[in-house]
C-alpha positions in Angstrom: 0.2 -0.1 0.2 1.3 3.6 -0.8 2.4 5.7 2.1 0.4 8.9 2.5 2.6 12.1 2.5 2.6 15.7 2.3 5.3 17.4 0.2 7.5 20.5 0.8 9.7 22.7 -1.3 11.9 24.6 1.0 13.8 26.9 -1.4 16.8 29.0 0.3 19.1 31.3 -1.4 21.9 28.3 -1.9 20.2 25.2 -1.7 16.6 24.3 -3.0 15.2 21.2 -0.8 12.3 18.9 -1.4 11.0 16.6 1.4 8.2 14.1 1.9 6.9 13.8 5.3 4.5 11.0 6.8 1.4 11.5 9.1 3.7 11.9 12.1 5.8 14.7 10.4 9.0 12.2 10.0 10.8 12.8 6.9 10.6 9.9 4.5 12.4 11.3 1.4 14.5 14.3 0.7 16.3 15.9 -2.4 18.7 18.7 -2.6 19.8 20.8 -5.7 21.6 24.3 -6.2 21.6 26.4 -9.2 24.1 28.9 -10.7 22.7 32.5 -10.4 22.0 34.4 -13.8 22.3 38.1 -14.1 19.4 40.5 -14.2 19.5 43.4 -16.8 21.8 45.5 -14.8 24.2 42.7 -14.2 23.2 42.0 -10.8 23.3 38.2 -9.7 19.9 36.5 -9.4 17.8 33.5 -9.0 17.3 31.4 -11.9 13.7 31.4 -11.9 12.9 29.5 -15.3 15.6 26.5 -13.9 13.6 26.7 -10.6 10.3 26.4 -12.1 11.5 23.5 -14.3 13.0 21.7 -11.2 9.8 22.0 -9.3 7.6 20.6 -12.1 10.1 17.8 -12.9 10.3 16.5 -9.2 6.8 16.6 -8.3 5.8 14.9 -11.5 8.0 12.3 -10.9 6.9 11.7 -7.2 3.4 11.7 -8.2 4.3 8.6 -10.5 6.2 7.0 -7.6 4.9 3.5 -6.6 5.7 4.0 -3.0 4.1 7.5 -2.2 0.5 8.8 -2.3 0.8 12.8 -2.0 -2.0 14.1 -0.5 -0.8 17.6 0.1 2.1 20.2 -1.1 3.4 23.5 0.4 6.2 25.7 -0.3 8.6 27.5 2.1 11.1 30.3 0.9 13.2 33.2 1.5 11.5 36.5 1.6 11.7 40.1 0.4 11.4 38.5 -3.2 8.6 39.3 -5.7 7.7 37.7 -9.0 5.7 40.2 -11.3 3.6 38.3 -13.7 1.2 39.7 -16.7 -2.4 38.9 -17.3 -1.1 35.5 -18.8 0.6 34.6 -15.6 4.2 35.1 -17.5 6.9 36.5 -15.3 7.7 40.1 -16.7 11.1 40.6 -14.9 13.8 38.6 -13.3 13.4 37.7 -9.6 15.2 40.9 -8.4 17.7 39.7 -5.5 17.1 41.9 -2.3 20.9 42.6 -2.4 20.6 44.8 -5.5 21.3 48.4 -4.7 18.9 50.9 -6.1 19.2 54.7 -6.7 19.3 56.4 -3.3 17.1 59.1 -4.6 14.3 56.9 -5.1 14.3 55.6 -1.5 14.8 59.5 -0.4 11.6 60.3 -2.7 9.7 57.5 -0.8 10.4 58.7 2.7 10.2 62.3 1.9 6.5 61.6 0.5 5.5 58.9 3.1 7.5 59.4 5.9 8.5 60.6 8.5 10.9 57.5 8.6 11.0 56.6 12.2 7.0 56.6 12.1 6.6 54.5 9.1 9.3 52.1 10.5 7.4 51.9 13.8 4.2 50.9 12.2 5.4 48.6 9.4 7.9 46.8 11.6 10.6 47.6 8.8 13.5 50.1 8.7 14.9 51.3 5.7 17.0 48.8 3.9 16.7 49.0 0.4 15.0 45.8 -1.5 15.1 43.9 1.9 11.8 45.9 2.0 10.0 44.2 -0.7 7.5 47.0 -0.7 10.2 49.4 -1.8 10.7 47.3 -5.2 7.2 47.9 -6.2 7.7 51.5 -5.6 11.1 51.4 -7.4 9.6 49.6 -10.3 6.6 51.9 -10.5 8.8 55.0 -10.7 12.0 53.8 -12.7 10.5 51.2 -15.1 7.0 52.5 -15.6 6.4 50.6 -19.0 6.9 47.2 -17.1 4.9 48.3 -14.1 2.0 49.1 -16.2 2.0 45.5 -17.6 2.0 43.9 -14.0 -1.4 42.2 -13.2 -0.2 40.8 -9.9 2.9 40.8 -7.7 3.5 37.7 -5.9 6.0 37.0 -3.1 8.2 34.2 -4.0 6.3 31.3 -1.8 2.9 32.4 -3.4 4.3 32.4 -6.8 5.5 28.8 -6.3 2.0 28.0 -5.1 0.7 29.8 -8.3 2.8 27.8 -10.6 0.6 24.7 -9.5 -2.7 26.3 -8.8 -2.7 29.2 -11.3 -4.7 31.1 -8.4 -2.9 34.3 -7.5 -2.9 34.9 -3.7 -1.1 37.1 -0.9 -0.8 35.8 2.6 0.1 37.0 5.8 3.8 36.1 6.7 5.1 37.4 3.3 3.2 40.5 3.5 4.2 41.2 7.1 7.9 40.2 6.8 9.6 43.5 7.0 7.9 44.7 3.8 7.0 48.2 4.5 3.7 47.1 3.1 1.7 46.4 6.2 0.4 48.7 9.2 0.7 46.7 12.4 -1.5 49.5 13.9 -4.5 49.6 11.5 -4.1 45.7 10.6 -4.2 47.1 6.8 -2.0 48.0 4.1 0.0 51.4 4.8 -1.7 54.5 3.3 1.1 54.8 0.6 0.1 51.4 -0.8 -3.1 52.8 -1.6 -2.1 56.0 -2.7 0.3 54.8 -5.3 -2.0 52.1 -6.4 0.1 49.3 -5.3 -2.9 47.5 -3.6 -4.5 47.0 -7.3 -1.5 44.5 -8.1 -1.6 42.6 -4.8 -3.8 39.4 -4.9 -6.3 38.8 -2.4 -5.0 38.4 1.1 -5.6 35.0 2.9 -4.5 33.1 6.0 -1.3 31.2 5.6 -3.2 28.0 6.6 -5.4 28.3 3.5 -5.3 25.6 1.0 -6.8 24.6 -2.3 -7.8 21.6 -3.5 -7.2 20.8 -7.2 -7.2 18.0 -9.6 -3.4 17.9 -10.7 -2.2 15.3 -13.3 -5.5 13.5 -12.4 -4.7 13.4 -8.6 -6.9 15.2 -5.9 -4.1 17.2 -4.1 -4.3 19.8 -1.6 -2.0 22.9 -2.3 -0.9 25.6 0.4 -0.5 29.1 -0.6 3.3 29.0 0.7 5.1 30.6 3.8 7.8 32.9 4.5 10.7 30.6 5.8 11.4 32.6 9.2 7.7 32.4 10.2 7.4 28.7 9.2 10.5 27.8 11.3 8.4 29.3 14.3 5.4 27.8 13.4 6.2 24.2 15.1 7.1 26.0 18.4 4.0 27.8 18.6 1.9 25.0 17.8 3.4 22.6 20.2 4.5 24.9 23.3 1.9 26.5 25.5 3.8 28.8 27.5 5.4 32.0 26.5 8.8 31.8 25.1 11.6 33.4 22.8 13.1 31.4 20.1 16.7 32.5 19.0 17.5 31.1 15.7 21.6 30.9 15.1 23.4 31.3 12.1 25.1 33.9 10.0 22.2 36.0 11.5 21.2 35.4 14.9 17.5 36.2 15.0 15.5 36.4 18.6 11.7 36.0 17.8 9.0 36.8 20.5 5.6 35.7 19.1 3.9 36.6 22.3 3.7 40.5 21.7 0.4 42.2 20.8 1.5 45.7 20.3 3.3 47.7 17.5 7.1 48.7 17.8 7.8 51.6 20.1 10.1 54.5 18.6 12.6 53.1 21.4 12.4 49.5 19.6 12.9 51.0 16.3 16.1 53.0 17.3 17.3 49.7 19.0 16.8 47.8 15.7 14.0 45.8 16.5 11.8 44.6 13.4 8.5 42.8 12.7 7.7 39.2 11.2 4.3 38.0 11.3 2.5 35.0 12.6 0.3 32.9 10.3 -2.8 34.3 11.9 -1.5 38.2 11.1 -0.2 38.9 14.7 3.2 40.4 14.9 6.5 38.8 16.0 8.8 41.3 17.6 12.4 40.5 16.4 15.9 41.7 16.9 18.7 40.6 14.5 22.3 40.2 15.6 25.2 39.6 12.7 26.6 36.9 15.4 27.7 34.0 13.0 29.6 36.6 10.7 31.3 38.4 13.4 32.1 35.1 15.0 33.7 33.8 11.7 35.7 37.0 11.4 37.0 37.1 14.9 38.0 33.3 15.1 39.9 33.8 11.8 41.9 36.4 13.5 42.3 34.5 16.7 43.4 31.3 14.7 46.2 33.5 13.1 47.1 35.1 16.3 47.9 31.9 18.0 48.7 29.9 15.3 46.3 27.1 15.8 44.4 24.7 13.3 41.5 26.6 11.3 38.9 24.1 13.2 40.6 24.2 16.7 37.9 26.6 18.0 35.3 23.7 17.4 37.2 21.8 20.0 37.4 24.5 23.0 34.8 23.6 25.9 33.7 25.9 28.5 36.2 26.3 31.5 34.9 27.8 34.8 38.3 28.6 35.8 39.2 30.4 32.7 36.0 32.5 33.0 36.3 33.1 36.5 39.8 34.6 35.9 38.5 36.7 32.9 35.7 38.3 34.7 38.0 39.3 37.7 39.6 42.1 36.1 37.2 42.1 32.7 37.5 44.7 30.3 36.3 44.9 26.7 38.8 43.6 24.1 37.2 43.0 20.7 36.7 45.8 18.0 33.6 44.6 15.9 33.6 44.4 12.1 29.9 43.8 11.1 28.4 46.1 13.8 29.4 48.7 16.2 28.8 48.8 20.1 29.3 51.5 22.6 31.6 49.3 24.6 34.1 48.3 22.1 37.6 49.6 22.1 39.3 51.3 18.9 41.5 48.4 18.4 41.3 44.5 19.4 43.8 43.7 21.9 45.3 40.3 22.2 46.5 40.1 25.9 46.3 36.4 26.5 49.1 33.7 26.3 47.1 31.1 24.8 44.0 30.8 22.3 41.7 29.1 25.0 41.7 32.1 27.1 41.2 34.5 24.2 38.3 32.4 22.6 36.5 32.5 26.0 37.0 36.1 26.5 35.6 36.7 22.7 32.4 34.4 23.5 31.6 36.3 26.7 31.4 39.5 24.8 29.3 37.9 21.9 27.0 36.4 24.4 26.6 39.6 26.3 25.6 41.1 22.9 23.2 38.2 22.4 21.5 38.9 25.7 21.0 42.4 24.8 19.2 41.2 21.9 17.0 39.1 23.4 16.3 41.7 26.2 15.2 44.1 23.5 12.3 41.8 22.4 11.1 40.3 25.9 10.7 41.0 29.3 12.7 38.0 30.7 11.2 38.3 33.9 7.8 37.4 32.5 8.9 35.0 29.8 10.8 32.5 31.2 11.5 29.9 28.3 14.4 30.1 25.8 14.7 27.9 22.9 18.0 28.2 20.7 18.2 26.4 17.4 20.9 26.7 14.4 24.5 26.4 14.4 25.4 27.8 17.6 23.5 24.9 19.7 26.7 23.0 19.1 29.1 25.9 20.9 29.4 24.7 24.3 30.8 28.1 25.5 27.6 30.0 23.8 24.9 27.8 25.5 26.8 27.8 29.0 27.3 31.5 29.0 23.9 32.3 27.9 22.2 30.0 30.5 24.4 31.8 33.0 23.7 35.2 32.0 19.8 34.4 31.6 19.7 32.1 34.5 16.0 33.0 35.3 15.2 31.4 32.0 14.7 27.7 31.3 17.1 27.4 28.2 16.5 24.3 25.9 18.5 23.5 22.7 16.8 22.0 19.5 18.2 20.3 16.3 15.8 21.9 13.7 17.5 21.4 10.2 14.0 20.7 8.7 12.5 23.6 10.6 11.0 25.8 7.7 9.9 22.8 5.6 8.3 21.2 8.6 6.6 24.2 9.6 5.2 24.5 5.8 3.9 20.8 6.3 2.1 21.7 9.6 0.6 24.9 8.5 -1.8 23.1 6.0 -2.2 20.1 8.3 -5.2 19.8 10.7 -2.8 17.5 13.1 -2.9 18.8 16.8 0.8 19.2 18.1 1.3 18.2 21.7 4.1 19.0 24.1 6.3 16.0 23.2 6.6 17.2 19.6 9.8 19.1 20.2 11.3 16.3 22.1 10.5 13.7 19.6 11.5 15.5 16.4 13.7 18.4 17.4 16.3 16.4 19.8 15.1 18.8 22.7 17.8 19.1 25.4 17.6 20.9 28.5 20.4 23.1 30.1 21.3 24.4 33.4 23.5 27.3 34.6 26.9 26.8 35.9 27.6 27.6 39.5 30.1 29.6 40.7 31.3 28.7 44.3 32.7 31.0 46.7 
């Protein structure tokens, strides 16, 4: 008998993944591929959309014919800040512009002059000024710099919804893409920003639906439930929201460390904005207060410098475990020692000082400073006296110093690490499922592990 499965395409900037999950959300099949980027009309590298489309169709058509699986549903999780603009025949009018593409500053300045003040727009939209990382800015830029193309746009679809459209032919918008630092959404009025209506942008945004929406269609002779797609950060958060009943903070670590608080109902304050907080959106349209730290990037830079300074192997840092004696010695006469390159901080010196005789001590000092910044990032988005659960996933869950120091500095919180390599794909499968998750879900699927703070005697 064929195994009933849910299919998910999980599209990252680098890796494109395809998963099949059984009824208990266990992975039963996966495929990975990556494509070389192509260039847009200005010579900027971007996603190879035709190759991606072909791969999606080829993989799904092949799986539908597989003897061992019966696909009942499919959904899509992708990176954000990316639009596909289609004409009335459903054909893409432009390349999938990369959110790293720089645009004329005059366009950005005109936008904020017309629709500012900048601080107020940032506060109500949860999206600071950051070029095309605000997908709303792409629509404004297209209208005012490429009007001949803009006139032909029937709909602008965020990437997850475009992938769904490939299979359904039904254009839709959904909350997690619209609300993810786009400058399109007003978290106070729970509607599009005024500028969206004044510029007529609302006319090219398809009907807005809940992320849990699905369409039942006949695809290649099979009845299949097709989801509307979901933004990957919101998707990765979903399994936690569905299975953990008490309020928590999730810190997703990697190149960026993103602290997420899905238990806030209020829009950002001006103070939040000046501290760099942004909003993501839950699948029901509620805000997720978020704070970003370029932790993994800075870690990589500083570890490379320490490796060179102390003449150790480039992977040696992975073998260093937390040493309480070393920590205690550093803290007796603690002074800030590292000048950051990815961001600035009021405490950092003008120049990094390497005052320790060995790598282990210098590395401990580096991690103390980085974790202090991480604690500040968490404190920006949550009252840690009221929210006492902290989940950490991603690359830094394997870093002994990071976990031990974080549990020490936030000792009032119950710290848990999880292994969520399937995070956004699993969230996409869960979002279109009627299955209720229980408190055991993280333990059974995410290798949930508890951590307790170390004790300093004396």
